[in-house]
PyMOL Python script that loads the backbone (N, CA, C, O; Angstrom):
from pymol import cmd

cmd.read_pdbstr("""\
ATOM      1  N   MET A   1       1.163  -1.085  -0.241  1.00  0.00           N
ATOM      2  CA  MET A   1       0.093  -0.508   0.264  1.00  0.00           C
ATOM      3  C   MET A   1       0.770   1.496   0.048  1.00  0.00           C
ATOM      4  O   MET A   1       1.859   1.661   0.598  1.00  0.00           O
ATOM      5  N   ALA A   2       0.487   2.118  -0.291  1.00  0.00           N
ATOM      6  CA  ALA A   2       2.044   3.470  -0.830  1.00  0.00           C
ATOM      7  C   ALA A   2       1.515   4.324   0.560  1.00  0.00           C
ATOM      8  O   ALA A   2       0.456   4.388   1.184  1.00  0.00           O
ATOM      9  N   ASP A   3       2.498   4.772   0.643  1.00  0.00           N
ATOM     10  CA  ASP A   3       2.161   5.834   1.401  1.00  0.00           C
ATOM     11  C   ASP A   3       1.175   7.120   1.609  1.00  0.00           C
ATOM     12  O   ASP A   3       0.824   7.524   0.501  1.00  0.00           O
ATOM     13  N   ILE A   4       0.665   7.824   2.574  1.00  0.00           N
ATOM     14  CA  ILE A   4      -0.508   8.537   1.974  1.00  0.00           C
ATOM     15  C   ILE A   4      -0.066   9.969   3.422  1.00  0.00           C
ATOM     16  O   ILE A   4      -0.413   9.887   4.600  1.00  0.00           O
ATOM     17  N   LYS A   5       0.954  11.412   2.630  1.00  0.00           N
ATOM     18  CA  LYS A   5       0.947  12.420   3.017  1.00  0.00           C
ATOM     19  C   LYS A   5      -0.457  12.982   3.901  1.00  0.00           C
ATOM     20  O   LYS A   5      -1.507  12.370   3.702  1.00  0.00           O
ATOM     21  N   TYR A   6      -0.456  13.764   4.552  1.00  0.00           N
ATOM     22  CA  TYR A   6      -1.071  14.259   5.298  1.00  0.00           C
ATOM     23  C   TYR A   6      -0.601  15.546   6.156  1.00  0.00           C
ATOM     24  O   TYR A   6      -0.129  15.207   7.241  1.00  0.00           O
ATOM     25  N   GLU A   7      -0.615  16.967   5.926  1.00  0.00           N
ATOM     26  CA  GLU A   7      -0.643  17.748   7.182  1.00  0.00           C
ATOM     27  C   GLU A   7      -1.805  18.225   7.268  1.00  0.00           C
ATOM     28  O   GLU A   7      -2.542  18.513   6.325  1.00  0.00           O
ATOM     29  N   ILE A   8      -2.129  18.381   8.943  1.00  0.00           N
ATOM     30  CA  ILE A   8      -3.193  19.424   9.275  1.00  0.00           C
ATOM     31  C   ILE A   8      -2.827  21.087   8.906  1.00  0.00           C
ATOM     32  O   ILE A   8      -1.859  21.222   9.655  1.00  0.00           O
ATOM     33  N   THR A   9      -2.995  22.479   8.203  1.00  0.00           N
ATOM     34  CA  THR A   9      -2.449  22.754   8.062  1.00  0.00           C
ATOM     35  C   THR A   9      -3.849  24.155   9.039  1.00  0.00           C
ATOM     36  O   THR A   9      -3.883  25.368   9.247  1.00  0.00           O
ATOM     37  N   ARG A  10      -4.569  23.168   9.275  1.00  0.00           N
ATOM     38  CA  ARG A  10      -5.616  24.043  10.320  1.00  0.00           C
ATOM     39  C   ARG A  10      -7.095  23.617  10.992  1.00  0.00           C
ATOM     40  O   ARG A  10      -8.165  23.595  10.383  1.00  0.00           O
ATOM     41  N   SER A  11      -6.862  23.263  12.504  1.00  0.00           N
ATOM     42  CA  SER A  11      -7.638  22.738  12.924  1.00  0.00           C
ATOM     43  C   SER A  11      -8.709  23.387  13.010  1.00  0.00           C
ATOM     44  O   SER A  11      -8.364  24.562  13.133  1.00  0.00           O
ATOM     45  N   LEU A  12      -9.832  23.317  13.019  1.00  0.00           N
ATOM     46  CA  LEU A  12     -11.258  24.208  12.896  1.00  0.00           C
ATOM     47  C   LEU A  12     -12.374  23.319  14.312  1.00  0.00           C
ATOM     48  O   LEU A  12     -13.130  23.966  15.037  1.00  0.00           O
ATOM     49  N   GLY A  13     -12.217  21.961  14.392  1.00  0.00           N
ATOM     50  CA  GLY A  13     -12.766  21.962  15.995  1.00  0.00           C
ATOM     51  C   GLY A  13     -12.733  20.705  16.005  1.00  0.00           C
ATOM     52  O   GLY A  13     -12.206  19.967  15.172  1.00  0.00           O
ATOM     53  N   ILE A  14     -13.560  20.301  17.391  1.00  0.00           N
ATOM     54  CA  ILE A  14     -13.489  18.885  18.146  1.00  0.00           C
ATOM     55  C   ILE A  14     -14.655  18.601  18.033  1.00  0.00           C
ATOM     56  O   ILE A  14     -15.105  19.449  18.803  1.00  0.00           O
ATOM     57  N   LEU A  15     -15.825  17.879  17.548  1.00  0.00           N
ATOM     58  CA  LEU A  15     -16.974  17.309  17.846  1.00  0.00           C
ATOM     59  C   LEU A  15     -17.555  16.883  18.971  1.00  0.00           C
ATOM     60  O   LEU A  15     -18.527  17.183  19.664  1.00  0.00           O
ATOM     61  N   SER A  16     -16.363  15.806  18.957  1.00  0.00           N
ATOM     62  CA  SER A  16     -16.791  14.292  20.147  1.00  0.00           C
ATOM     63  C   SER A  16     -15.418  13.964  20.936  1.00  0.00           C
ATOM     64  O   SER A  16     -14.413  14.403  20.377  1.00  0.00           O
ATOM     65  N   GLN A  17     -15.267  13.442  21.836  1.00  0.00           N
ATOM     66  CA  GLN A  17     -14.614  13.304  22.357  1.00  0.00           C
ATOM     67  C   GLN A  17     -14.788  11.280  23.157  1.00  0.00           C
ATOM     68  O   GLN A  17     -15.796  10.804  23.680  1.00  0.00           O
ATOM     69  N   GLY A  18     -13.699  10.723  22.985  1.00  0.00           N
ATOM     70  CA  GLY A  18     -14.394   9.296  23.082  1.00  0.00           C
ATOM     71  C   GLY A  18     -13.694   8.684  24.443  1.00  0.00           C
ATOM     72  O   GLY A  18     -13.230   9.591  25.134  1.00  0.00           O
ATOM     73  N   THR A  19     -13.554   7.723  24.847  1.00  0.00           N
ATOM     74  CA  THR A  19     -13.552   7.195  25.940  1.00  0.00           C
ATOM     75  C   THR A  19     -12.448   7.014  25.773  1.00  0.00           C
ATOM     76  O   THR A  19     -12.013   7.041  26.924  1.00  0.00           O
ATOM     77  N   ARG A  20     -11.261   6.760  24.843  1.00  0.00           N
ATOM     78  CA  ARG A  20     -10.186   6.468  24.841  1.00  0.00           C
ATOM     79  C   ARG A  20      -9.073   7.160  24.024  1.00  0.00           C
ATOM     80  O   ARG A  20      -8.373   6.665  23.142  1.00  0.00           O
ATOM     81  N   GLY A  21      -9.069   8.171  24.420  1.00  0.00           N
ATOM     82  CA  GLY A  21      -9.506   9.440  23.773  1.00  0.00           C
ATOM     83  C   GLY A  21      -8.985  10.212  22.256  1.00  0.00           C
ATOM     84  O   GLY A  21      -8.462  11.242  21.833  1.00  0.00           O
ATOM     85  N   TRP A  22      -9.511   8.977  21.840  1.00  0.00           N
ATOM     86  CA  TRP A  22      -9.704   9.479  20.351  1.00  0.00           C
ATOM     87  C   TRP A  22     -10.835  10.438  20.182  1.00  0.00           C
ATOM     88  O   TRP A  22     -11.921  10.295  20.744  1.00  0.00           O
ATOM     89  N   GLN A  23     -10.542  11.385  19.410  1.00  0.00           N
ATOM     90  CA  GLN A  23     -11.462  12.424  18.989  1.00  0.00           C
ATOM     91  C   GLN A  23     -11.613  12.274  17.407  1.00  0.00           C
ATOM     92  O   GLN A  23     -10.756  11.868  16.623  1.00  0.00           O
ATOM     93  N   LYS A  24     -13.269  12.819  17.052  1.00  0.00           N
ATOM     94  CA  LYS A  24     -13.852  13.061  16.246  1.00  0.00           C
ATOM     95  C   LYS A  24     -13.594  14.253  15.655  1.00  0.00           C
ATOM     96  O   LYS A  24     -14.669  14.847  15.568  1.00  0.00           O
ATOM     97  N   GLU A  25     -12.268  15.230  14.980  1.00  0.00           N
ATOM     98  CA  GLU A  25     -12.227  16.553  14.573  1.00  0.00           C
ATOM     99  C   GLU A  25     -12.329  17.433  13.057  1.00  0.00           C
ATOM    100  O   GLU A  25     -11.872  17.126  11.956  1.00  0.00           O
ATOM    101  N   ILE A  26     -12.728  18.044  13.273  1.00  0.00           N
ATOM    102  CA  ILE A  26     -13.101  18.949  11.849  1.00  0.00           C
ATOM    103  C   ILE A  26     -11.475  19.658  11.144  1.00  0.00           C
ATOM    104  O   ILE A  26     -11.480  20.872  11.346  1.00  0.00           O
ATOM    105  N   ASN A  27     -10.631  19.362  10.669  1.00  0.00           N
ATOM    106  CA  ASN A  27      -9.243  19.995  10.109  1.00  0.00           C
ATOM    107  C   ASN A  27      -9.848  20.165   8.248  1.00  0.00           C
ATOM    108  O   ASN A  27     -10.657  19.767   7.410  1.00  0.00           O
ATOM    109  N   LEU A  28      -8.341  21.358   8.611  1.00  0.00           N
ATOM    110  CA  LEU A  28      -8.095  21.899   6.728  1.00  0.00           C
ATOM    111  C   LEU A  28      -6.625  20.725   7.129  1.00  0.00           C
ATOM    112  O   LEU A  28      -5.644  20.737   7.873  1.00  0.00           O
ATOM    113  N   ILE A  29      -7.414  19.564   5.842  1.00  0.00           N
ATOM    114  CA  ILE A  29      -6.124  18.853   5.506  1.00  0.00           C
ATOM    115  C   ILE A  29      -5.585  18.555   4.062  1.00  0.00           C
ATOM    116  O   ILE A  29      -6.279  17.921   3.267  1.00  0.00           O
ATOM    117  N   SER A  30      -3.919  19.177   3.625  1.00  0.00           N
ATOM    118  CA  SER A  30      -3.699  18.855   2.911  1.00  0.00           C
ATOM    119  C   SER A  30      -3.123  17.521   2.680  1.00  0.00           C
ATOM    120  O   SER A  30      -2.225  17.217   3.464  1.00  0.00           O
ATOM    121  N   TRP A  31      -3.562  16.312   1.421  1.00  0.00           N
ATOM    122  CA  TRP A  31      -3.639  15.166   1.356  1.00  0.00           C
ATOM    123  C   TRP A  31      -2.516  15.134  -0.190  1.00  0.00           C
ATOM    124  O   TRP A  31      -2.578  15.765  -1.245  1.00  0.00           O
ATOM    125  N   ASN A  32      -1.572  14.115   0.309  1.00  0.00           N
ATOM    126  CA  ASN A  32      -0.289  14.577  -0.893  1.00  0.00           C
ATOM    127  C   ASN A  32      -0.016  15.805  -1.027  1.00  0.00           C
ATOM    128  O   ASN A  32      -1.153  16.021  -1.448  1.00  0.00           O
ATOM    129  N   GLU A  33       0.378  16.652  -1.051  1.00  0.00           N
ATOM    130  CA  GLU A  33       0.800  18.143  -1.735  1.00  0.00           C
ATOM    131  C   GLU A  33      -0.133  18.382  -1.650  1.00  0.00           C
ATOM    132  O   GLU A  33       0.116  19.354  -2.364  1.00  0.00           O
ATOM    133  N   ARG A  34      -1.224  18.495  -1.440  1.00  0.00           N
ATOM    134  CA  ARG A  34      -2.323  18.600  -2.543  1.00  0.00           C
ATOM    135  C   ARG A  34      -3.066  19.925  -2.315  1.00  0.00           C
ATOM    136  O   ARG A  34      -2.160  20.706  -2.027  1.00  0.00           O
ATOM    137  N   ALA A  35      -4.016  20.477  -2.292  1.00  0.00           N
ATOM    138  CA  ALA A  35      -4.706  22.185  -2.058  1.00  0.00           C
ATOM    139  C   ALA A  35      -5.352  20.934  -0.864  1.00  0.00           C
ATOM    140  O   ALA A  35      -5.328  19.732  -1.128  1.00  0.00           O
ATOM    141  N   PRO A  36      -5.915  21.503   0.468  1.00  0.00           N
ATOM    142  CA  PRO A  36      -6.380  21.903   1.211  1.00  0.00           C
ATOM    143  C   PRO A  36      -7.835  21.331   1.559  1.00  0.00           C
ATOM    144  O   PRO A  36      -8.642  21.787   0.749  1.00  0.00           O
ATOM    145  N   LYS A  37      -8.448  20.467   2.513  1.00  0.00           N
ATOM    146  CA  LYS A  37     -10.143  19.968   2.157  1.00  0.00           C
ATOM    147  C   LYS A  37     -10.864  20.412   4.157  1.00  0.00           C
ATOM    148  O   LYS A  37     -10.512  20.591   5.323  1.00  0.00           O
ATOM    149  N   VAL A  38     -11.527  20.382   3.628  1.00  0.00           N
ATOM    150  CA  VAL A  38     -11.889  20.011   5.147  1.00  0.00           C
ATOM    151  C   VAL A  38     -12.429  18.184   5.039  1.00  0.00           C
ATOM    152  O   VAL A  38     -12.976  17.414   4.249  1.00  0.00           O
ATOM    153  N   ASP A  39     -11.722  18.212   6.668  1.00  0.00           N
ATOM    154  CA  ASP A  39     -12.083  16.448   6.512  1.00  0.00           C
ATOM    155  C   ASP A  39     -12.934  16.225   8.455  1.00  0.00           C
ATOM    156  O   ASP A  39     -13.146  16.822   9.511  1.00  0.00           O
ATOM    157  N   ILE A  40     -13.039  15.431   8.023  1.00  0.00           N
ATOM    158  CA  ILE A  40     -14.174  15.122   9.527  1.00  0.00           C
ATOM    159  C   ILE A  40     -13.477  13.871   9.210  1.00  0.00           C
ATOM    160  O   ILE A  40     -13.249  13.313   8.136  1.00  0.00           O
ATOM    161  N   ARG A  41     -13.043  13.414  11.105  1.00  0.00           N
ATOM    162  CA  ARG A  41     -12.550  12.017  11.276  1.00  0.00           C
ATOM    163  C   ARG A  41     -12.387  11.692  12.018  1.00  0.00           C
ATOM    164  O   ARG A  41     -12.483  12.569  12.877  1.00  0.00           O
ATOM    165  N   ASP A  42     -11.953  10.128  12.677  1.00  0.00           N
ATOM    166  CA  ASP A  42     -11.206   9.754  14.719  1.00  0.00           C
ATOM    167  C   ASP A  42      -9.974  10.406  14.212  1.00  0.00           C
ATOM    168  O   ASP A  42      -9.645  10.418  13.026  1.00  0.00           O
ATOM    169  N   TRP A  43      -9.309  10.951  15.195  1.00  0.00           N
ATOM    170  CA  TRP A  43      -7.997  10.843  15.423  1.00  0.00           C
ATOM    171  C   TRP A  43      -7.689  10.209  16.851  1.00  0.00           C
ATOM    172  O   TRP A  43      -8.412  10.376  17.833  1.00  0.00           O
ATOM    173  N   ALA A  44      -6.356   9.358  16.830  1.00  0.00           N
ATOM    174  CA  ALA A  44      -5.715   9.491  18.023  1.00  0.00           C
ATOM    175  C   ALA A  44      -5.165  10.414  18.484  1.00  0.00           C
ATOM    176  O   ALA A  44      -4.922  11.463  17.887  1.00  0.00           O
ATOM    177  N   PRO A  45      -4.795  10.055  20.018  1.00  0.00           N
ATOM    178  CA  PRO A  45      -4.969  10.984  20.655  1.00  0.00           C
ATOM    179  C   PRO A  45      -3.978  12.489  20.150  1.00  0.00           C
ATOM    180  O   PRO A  45      -4.198  13.694  20.269  1.00  0.00           O
ATOM    181  N   GLU A  46      -2.724  11.616  19.498  1.00  0.00           N
ATOM    182  CA  GLU A  46      -1.428  12.593  18.740  1.00  0.00           C
ATOM    183  C   GLU A  46      -1.464  12.594  17.731  1.00  0.00           C
ATOM    184  O   GLU A  46      -0.428  13.070  17.266  1.00  0.00           O
ATOM    185  N   HIS A  47      -2.464  12.161  16.682  1.00  0.00           N
ATOM    186  CA  HIS A  47      -2.641  11.981  15.504  1.00  0.00           C
ATOM    187  C   HIS A  47      -1.742  11.192  14.582  1.00  0.00           C
ATOM    188  O   HIS A  47      -1.445  11.409  13.407  1.00  0.00           O
ATOM    189  N   GLU A  48      -1.289   9.973  15.616  1.00  0.00           N
ATOM    190  CA  GLU A  48      -0.375   8.754  15.200  1.00  0.00           C
ATOM    191  C   GLU A  48      -1.721   7.621  13.935  1.00  0.00           C
ATOM    192  O   GLU A  48      -1.602   7.068  12.841  1.00  0.00           O
ATOM    193  N   LYS A  49      -2.669   7.767  14.786  1.00  0.00           N
ATOM    194  CA  LYS A  49      -3.295   6.628  13.376  1.00  0.00           C
ATOM    195  C   LYS A  49      -4.030   7.904  13.265  1.00  0.00           C
ATOM    196  O   LYS A  49      -3.627   8.998  13.659  1.00  0.00           O
ATOM    197  N   MET A  50      -4.993   7.680  12.768  1.00  0.00           N
ATOM    198  CA  MET A  50      -6.522   7.479  12.278  1.00  0.00           C
ATOM    199  C   MET A  50      -7.438   7.009  11.317  1.00  0.00           C
ATOM    200  O   MET A  50      -7.097   6.444  10.278  1.00  0.00           O
ATOM    201  N   GLY A  51      -8.694   7.255  11.686  1.00  0.00           N
ATOM    202  CA  GLY A  51     -10.267   6.138  11.726  1.00  0.00           C
ATOM    203  C   GLY A  51     -10.790   6.648  10.225  1.00  0.00           C
ATOM    204  O   GLY A  51     -10.413   7.647   9.612  1.00  0.00           O
ATOM    205  N   LYS A  52     -11.703   5.722   9.854  1.00  0.00           N
ATOM    206  CA  LYS A  52     -12.423   6.456   8.414  1.00  0.00           C
ATOM    207  C   LYS A  52     -12.512   8.117   8.450  1.00  0.00           C
ATOM    208  O   LYS A  52     -12.037   8.676   9.439  1.00  0.00           O
ATOM    209  N   GLY A  53     -13.044   8.829   7.509  1.00  0.00           N
ATOM    210  CA  GLY A  53     -13.908   9.810   7.327  1.00  0.00           C
ATOM    211  C   GLY A  53     -14.269   9.637   6.142  1.00  0.00           C
ATOM    212  O   GLY A  53     -14.474   8.676   5.401  1.00  0.00           O
ATOM    213  N   ILE A  54     -14.345  11.495   6.046  1.00  0.00           N
ATOM    214  CA  ILE A  54     -14.988  12.138   5.088  1.00  0.00           C
ATOM    215  C   ILE A  54     -14.537  13.533   4.488  1.00  0.00           C
ATOM    216  O   ILE A  54     -14.568  14.539   5.198  1.00  0.00           O
ATOM    217  N   THR A  55     -14.120  13.577   3.174  1.00  0.00           N
ATOM    218  CA  THR A  55     -12.944  15.261   2.741  1.00  0.00           C
ATOM    219  C   THR A  55     -14.185  15.810   1.548  1.00  0.00           C
ATOM    220  O   THR A  55     -14.881  15.296   0.672  1.00  0.00           O
ATOM    221  N   LEU A  56     -13.955  17.155   2.132  1.00  0.00           N
ATOM    222  CA  LEU A  56     -15.270  17.821   1.778  1.00  0.00           C
ATOM    223  C   LEU A  56     -14.647  18.393   0.857  1.00  0.00           C
ATOM    224  O   LEU A  56     -13.435  18.181   0.842  1.00  0.00           O
ATOM    225  N   THR A  57     -15.361  19.520  -0.480  1.00  0.00           N
ATOM    226  CA  THR A  57     -14.074  20.176  -1.025  1.00  0.00           C
ATOM    227  C   THR A  57     -15.245  21.506  -0.339  1.00  0.00           C
ATOM    228  O   THR A  57     -16.211  21.333   0.405  1.00  0.00           O
ATOM    229  N   ARG A  58     -14.535  23.217  -1.111  1.00  0.00           N
ATOM    230  CA  ARG A  58     -15.491  23.910  -0.659  1.00  0.00           C
ATOM    231  C   ARG A  58     -16.636  23.455  -1.440  1.00  0.00           C
ATOM    232  O   ARG A  58     -17.635  23.494  -0.721  1.00  0.00           O
ATOM    233  N   GLU A  59     -16.905  23.038  -2.620  1.00  0.00           N
ATOM    234  CA  GLU A  59     -18.270  23.058  -3.084  1.00  0.00           C
ATOM    235  C   GLU A  59     -19.487  22.685  -2.267  1.00  0.00           C
ATOM    236  O   GLU A  59     -20.582  23.232  -2.137  1.00  0.00           O
ATOM    237  N   GLU A  60     -18.898  21.457  -1.697  1.00  0.00           N
ATOM    238  CA  GLU A  60     -19.159  20.346  -0.979  1.00  0.00           C
ATOM    239  C   GLU A  60     -20.007  20.804   0.568  1.00  0.00           C
ATOM    240  O   GLU A  60     -21.177  20.817   0.949  1.00  0.00           O
ATOM    241  N   LEU A  61     -18.425  21.212   1.256  1.00  0.00           N
ATOM    242  CA  LEU A  61     -19.128  22.167   1.936  1.00  0.00           C
ATOM    243  C   LEU A  61     -20.036  23.056   1.913  1.00  0.00           C
ATOM    244  O   LEU A  61     -20.661  23.081   2.974  1.00  0.00           O
ATOM    245  N   ILE A  62     -20.374  23.793   1.162  1.00  0.00           N
ATOM    246  CA  ILE A  62     -21.221  25.040   0.691  1.00  0.00           C
ATOM    247  C   ILE A  62     -22.258  24.165   1.326  1.00  0.00           C
ATOM    248  O   ILE A  62     -22.553  24.027   2.513  1.00  0.00           O
ATOM    249  N   HIS A  63     -22.866  23.460  -0.041  1.00  0.00           N
ATOM    250  CA  HIS A  63     -23.864  22.040  -0.198  1.00  0.00           C
ATOM    251  C   HIS A  63     -24.444  21.823   1.643  1.00  0.00           C
ATOM    252  O   HIS A  63     -25.528  22.182   2.103  1.00  0.00           O
ATOM    253  N   LEU A  64     -23.701  21.371   2.123  1.00  0.00           N
ATOM    254  CA  LEU A  64     -23.458  20.607   3.923  1.00  0.00           C
ATOM    255  C   LEU A  64     -24.099  22.142   3.913  1.00  0.00           C
ATOM    256  O   LEU A  64     -25.308  22.313   3.756  1.00  0.00           O
ATOM    257  N   ARG A  65     -23.389  22.979   4.054  1.00  0.00           N
ATOM    258  CA  ARG A  65     -24.228  23.791   4.952  1.00  0.00           C
ATOM    259  C   ARG A  65     -25.705  24.295   4.908  1.00  0.00           C
ATOM    260  O   ARG A  65     -26.593  24.459   5.744  1.00  0.00           O
ATOM    261  N   ASP A  66     -25.607  24.424   3.893  1.00  0.00           N
ATOM    262  CA  ASP A  66     -27.228  25.445   3.105  1.00  0.00           C
ATOM    263  C   ASP A  66     -28.476  23.323   4.035  1.00  0.00           C
ATOM    264  O   ASP A  66     -29.330  23.320   4.922  1.00  0.00           O
ATOM    265  N   ILE A  67     -28.124  22.554   3.537  1.00  0.00           N
ATOM    266  CA  ILE A  67     -28.556  20.934   4.085  1.00  0.00           C
ATOM    267  C   ILE A  67     -28.658  21.390   5.301  1.00  0.00           C
ATOM    268  O   ILE A  67     -29.742  21.858   5.652  1.00  0.00           O
ATOM    269  N   LEU A  68     -27.482  21.353   6.270  1.00  0.00           N
ATOM    270  CA  LEU A  68     -27.871  21.746   8.154  1.00  0.00           C
ATOM    271  C   LEU A  68     -28.855  23.473   7.880  1.00  0.00           C
ATOM    272  O   LEU A  68     -30.074  23.315   7.945  1.00  0.00           O
ATOM    273  N   ASN A  69     -28.589  24.323   7.722  1.00  0.00           N
ATOM    274  CA  ASN A  69     -29.122  24.977   7.875  1.00  0.00           C
ATOM    275  C   ASN A  69     -30.746  24.942   8.368  1.00  0.00           C
ATOM    276  O   ASN A  69     -31.348  25.344   9.364  1.00  0.00           O
ATOM    277  N   GLN A  70     -31.180  24.125   6.919  1.00  0.00           N
ATOM    278  CA  GLN A  70     -32.723  24.104   6.386  1.00  0.00           C
ATOM    279  C   GLN A  70     -33.586  22.810   7.467  1.00  0.00           C
ATOM    280  O   GLN A  70     -34.773  22.504   7.581  1.00  0.00           O
ATOM    281  N   LEU A  71     -32.189  22.250   8.191  1.00  0.00           N
ATOM    282  CA  LEU A  71     -32.828  21.434   8.976  1.00  0.00           C
ATOM    283  C   LEU A  71     -33.519  21.789  10.011  1.00  0.00           C
ATOM    284  O   LEU A  71     -32.937  22.482  10.846  1.00  0.00           O
ATOM    285  N   ASP A  72     -35.096  21.374  10.267  1.00  0.00           N
ATOM    286  CA  ASP A  72     -35.858  21.818  12.090  1.00  0.00           C
ATOM    287  C   ASP A  72     -35.415  20.239  12.630  1.00  0.00           C
ATOM    288  O   ASP A  72     -35.725  19.214  12.022  1.00  0.00           O
ATOM    289  N   LEU A  73     -34.647  20.276  13.866  1.00  0.00           N
ATOM    290  CA  LEU A  73     -33.146  19.258  14.177  1.00  0.00           C
ATOM    291  C   LEU A  73     -34.516  19.150  15.456  1.00  0.00           C
ATOM    292  O   LEU A  73     -33.950  18.259  16.089  1.00  0.00           O
ATOM    293  N   GLU A  74     -35.554  19.334  16.095  1.00  0.00           N
ATOM    294  CA  GLU A  74     -36.293  19.155  16.751  1.00  0.00           C
ATOM    295  C   GLU A  74     -37.546  18.095  16.448  1.00  0.00           C
ATOM    296  O   GLU A  74     -38.205  17.516  17.312  1.00  0.00           O
ATOM    297  N   GLU A  75     -37.779  17.939  14.349  1.00  0.00           N
ATOM    298  CA  GLU A  75     -37.786  17.345  14.091  1.00  0.00           C
ATOM    299  C   GLU A  75     -37.469  15.951  13.224  1.00  0.00           C
ATOM    300  O   GLU A  75     -38.123  15.271  12.433  1.00  0.00           O
ATOM    301  N   LEU A  76     -36.327  15.893  13.702  1.00  0.00           N
ATOM    302  CA  LEU A  76     -35.478  14.786  13.142  1.00  0.00           C
ATOM    303  C   LEU A  76     -35.553  13.952  14.810  1.00  0.00           C
ATOM    304  O   LEU A  76     -34.910  12.903  14.782  1.00  0.00           O
ATOM    305  N   SER A  77     -36.104  14.197  15.977  1.00  0.00           N
ATOM    306  CA  SER A  77     -35.801  13.358  17.544  1.00  0.00           C
ATOM    307  C   SER A  77     -34.644  12.462  17.400  1.00  0.00           C
ATOM    308  O   SER A  77     -34.535  11.236  17.360  1.00  0.00           O
ATOM    309  N   LEU A  78     -33.359  13.974  17.297  1.00  0.00           N
ATOM    310  CA  LEU A  78     -32.339  12.587  17.380  1.00  0.00           C
ATOM    311  C   LEU A  78     -31.805  12.885  19.148  1.00  0.00           C
ATOM    312  O   LEU A  78     -31.612  13.879  19.848  1.00  0.00           O
ATOM    313  N   SER A  79     -31.746  11.815  19.269  1.00  0.00           N
ATOM    314  CA  SER A  79     -30.898  12.210  20.809  1.00  0.00           C
ATOM    315  C   SER A  79     -29.367  12.476  21.038  1.00  0.00           C
ATOM    316  O   SER A  79     -28.947  12.735  22.166  1.00  0.00           O
TER     317      SER A  79
END
""", "prot")
cmd.dss("prot")
cmd.show_as("cartoon", "prot")
cmd.util.cbc("prot")
cmd.orient("prot")
């Protein structure tokens, strides 16, 4: 498997933290020395390991923001 290079260029926030120290984070990440994208995924405490996540382009992030802004969270009955 090829090495994947990444650089967290900016931390945007922590969404949650698990009992073993892993955190679900939203960051700007440059993958393989490309332009940074918004990335949401689980990270081990020192960023030495990562879980599966989702990477969004600017256009996808704008579309996601618009969808979330239209949601009625009370109607979704989330716990």
